[in-house]
N, C-alpha and C positions, 0 to 999 in steps of 0.2 A: 514881719513887717518889712525888713530889708529885702528879702527875696521877692515880696510882692512889688516893691518899688522897682527892683531890677527888671522884673517881668513886664511891668507897665512901660518902662523905658524901652525895652526891647520891642514891645508890641507897637510903640509909636514909630520906631525906626525901621520896622520890618513888618510888611503886611502878612498876616497869618490867617489861614482859613479858619472859620468859626462855624461849628455846627451847633444849633441851639439844643439844649438839654431837654428835649420834649418827647423823647422816645424811651420806651421801657419794654421789658420782656413781657410777652403774653403767652401763657402756657398752651393756648389753643391754636394760635396761628403764628407763633414766633416772636413778633414784636409789633408794637403799634404806638400811637401817640398817647401821651399822658393827658387826660381830660383837663381842660382849663389851664394848660401850661402855656408858656410864652418865652420868647428869647430872640436874640439877634442872630441872624445867619449872614455869612459873607464868604466870598471866594476871591482869591487873588490871582492875578497873572504876573508872575514874578513878584516884584515889590509894589505893584500897582493894584489898587482895588478894582475888581471887575464889577461886582454888584454887592449890595447890602440891603437887608430887609428885616423888619421886625415881624416875627412869626407869632400868630395867635391860634391856639387850638380850641375848638369848641367843647361843650360839655360831654359830647359823645366820642371825643378823640379824633375829630376830623379837622383838616385844614380848610375850614369852610365856615359859613355863617351858621347860626343855630337853626337846625332843621329837626323837627320832632320825628320820632319813628312813625307816628300815626299819619295817615294820608290827609292832605288838606283839600282834596278835590282835584288838584292838578295831577297830570301824568308825571311819572318820575323816571329819570334815568340815573342809575347808580354806576359810577365810574370806579373801576378797579385797575390798579397799575402801580408803577414804581415812582421814582422822582419826577418823571415826565408829567405824571398826573398830580403828584403832591404839590409841586410848584412853589417851593420855598423862595424862589428867586423874586417873586412878586407878591403883593398883597392878594389875598384869595379873591377879592372882587375883580382883579385883573387876570386871574387864571384863565386859561383857554376855555375851561368848561363853564365858568361864569359868563364869559363872552358868548359861548354857545347858547346858554340859557337866555341871555338878553336877545340874541338873534332869533331864537325860536318864539319868543314872546312879543317881539316888536310888532306894533308900537305900544303894546300894553305893558304894565309894570312887571318886573321880574317875578317869576313864579306863578303868574296868573294862569297859564295853561300847562306849562312844563316846569318842573323842578329838576335841576341837575345836582346830584349829591356826589361830592368828590371824596372818595374813600382811599385815595392813593397814598402809599407810604414808601419812602425811599428804601431801595434795596429789595423790595418784594419781587419774588418770582411768581409764576403761575400757581405754584403750590400754596404760597401765602394767600393769594387772592381766593383760591378755592376754599381754603380753611376759614378765611375771614367771612366769606359768604355763608358758609355752613353755620358759623358761630354767631354772626352779627348782622351781615349784610341783608339777609332776607327780611329782617325786622322793618326795613324801610318800605317793604311791599312795592318794589320797582316794577315798572312795565317793561323796561329795557335795562339789561346789564351790559355796559360797554367795557370790554376788557382791552386795555392797551398792552399789546404784545411787543416788547422791546427785543428786536432781533440781535442787538448787540450783546445782551447778557442773560436774557431770560432762560434760554436752553441750559446754559452753564449753571444758573442758579437753581434749576429744577432737579439737578442730579446731585445726590449726596456726595459721591466721590469727587466730582469736579469742584464743587463749591468749597470743599475743605481747603483747597489750595489758594483761595482768594485772600484768606485771613482778614476779610473786610466785613463779613456778615456774622451776626450773632447766631447762636445755635437755634434750631427750629425743628418742628416735626417735619417729616419728609415722606415721600412715596417711593416704593420700589415695585417693579413688575415681578410677580410670582405666578408662573403658569399663564402668562399673558394677561393677568389682571392686576390692577393697581391695588397695592396694600399700603395702608398708612402705618408708619413706624414712628417710634420715639414720641408717642402721643399719650397723654399730654406731657409737655416738658416738665421736668422736676422743678419745683420752686427753689429759689435761692435760699441759702441758710439765713438765719436771722441776722448774723453779723454782716454778711455780704449785702443783704437788702438795706441794712442801716447805712453802710458805707455808700451804696448807690444813692440812697435818699439824700444823704449829706452832699454828695457830689452834685446832684441835680439842683440843690439849693445854692451851692457855692459857685458852680461853673459860670453862670451868667454874670456873677459879681466879682470874679477874681481872675486876673490875667495869669497868675501863677497856676491856678487850678486848670485853666484852659490849656496852658502849655504842658502841664503834667499829663493831661489827657491825651496828648499826642505821642508820649513816650510809648514805644511798642509794648513793653512789659505791662505798663499800667493800662494801656488800651485793651490788651488781651484779657486782663483781669476784669475790667469793666464790662466788656462785650461777650466774653466766654465763647469765642468762635469754636466750631468743631475742629478736631485735630485730624490731619490726614493719616490714613492707615499706612504702616510701613510697607515699602516696596511698590507703592502705586506710582506710575509714571506721572511726571509733572504735567499739569494742565493749565491753560490760560484761556480767558474768554475769547481772545482773538482767534483761537483755533476753530471757532465756528465758521470761519471763512476758508478753511481748508477744502480742497477739491475732494479728497478722499478721507473720510472720517475713520479714526481708529475705533475699536469696539466700544469703548466707554462713551464716546460721542454719539455713536449710533443708538446706544441704549438711552442716552439723554434725550434724543429726539423722540424715541418711542414713548418715554415717560411723559414728555411734553405733550405729545398728541393725546395720550390717555388723560392727562389733566384737563385739557381743553374739552374733550368729549365728556368727561365727568362733570365739569362745570356747566356745560350746556344742559346736561341731564338734570342737575339739581335746580338750575335756574328755571327750566321749563316746568319742573315739578311744582314750583312756586308761582306758576302762571305768568312768567316773564319770558322775554326773548333775549338770547345772548348775541351780541354783536362784537366781533373781534376787529380791532383797528391796529394795523401794523405800524410800529414806530421804528424806522430804519436806523441802525447804528451809523455813527458818523463815518466810519471807514467805508461803508457801502456807497456813500454819495460823494466822497472826497478822496481822489487818488493820493493827494498829499498826506491825508491822515493814514491811508493804507500803507504808503511807503514808510511813514514814520513808525507804524506798528511793526513792519518787517525789520526796520532798523533796530528797534529795541529787542526784537525776538527773531534772530536770523533763522531759527528752525522753521519759521513759517514761509521763508522765501521759496522753498522748493514746492510748496503746495498752493501758493496764492499768486495770481497775476494782478498787480495793483492797478493796471489800466483797464481791467474788465470786472 
């Protein structure tokens, strides 16, 4: 009780980033939202609150209103992507894709002619999106699958060797190129032990209710236990997402781009096999549109300075 009081006092005097405990391991596509879960999300700029929002997940694990798998007569767009699509910063009614839905249906009520189904999950790469569509997404019988491709980190997240250095992503199935063909590895993910699953269940219950538990969740060792990120292989050269902006890629990055190309082609193949059309929308990384952000990246990682021109 004393530690909880101290944690609450610290939280009041210092703004702390909060991620709602609404995500869990999925053995088929890495991780996804917990159906019918909810919680507060917030981000801080220094000690000042930047945004705060109460997140609600529907019965199918989407940050969206209740949408059945069965078609209602309207045409459907299924959105796949990372936090840009997920949109925890706002209520799902104000997400970009609900606005798109209203625009497509104006002046008629939402969903009259077009339904936009938001299946975005923070941290997903193209491999997560492909595996989700194979496991779950096709059940919505979409006419169009809209893939948000984040140039800032998707290539990094699609390569097993590169993503192990992030220490920010849970373990997941992945793809490798063998003889020029994509091969799925580490599938399905092994289930957690009964003890660890119990600890995670308790954490999901306590996290939204306890400042102490939220603070413990930010401790590196505790975070690694909860998230189970993959471990880098010994001897691999360090990699960082900002290396995507290098003029000349080292071999690992060239392989990551080949894997990414293969994933998009495979996704198009399976989407078209289900009678839909794939549309790829490029979401540019912040460094691409802001010289200030690029110079800041180089300041934090001087090894990029020789390979990146921040003004171009």
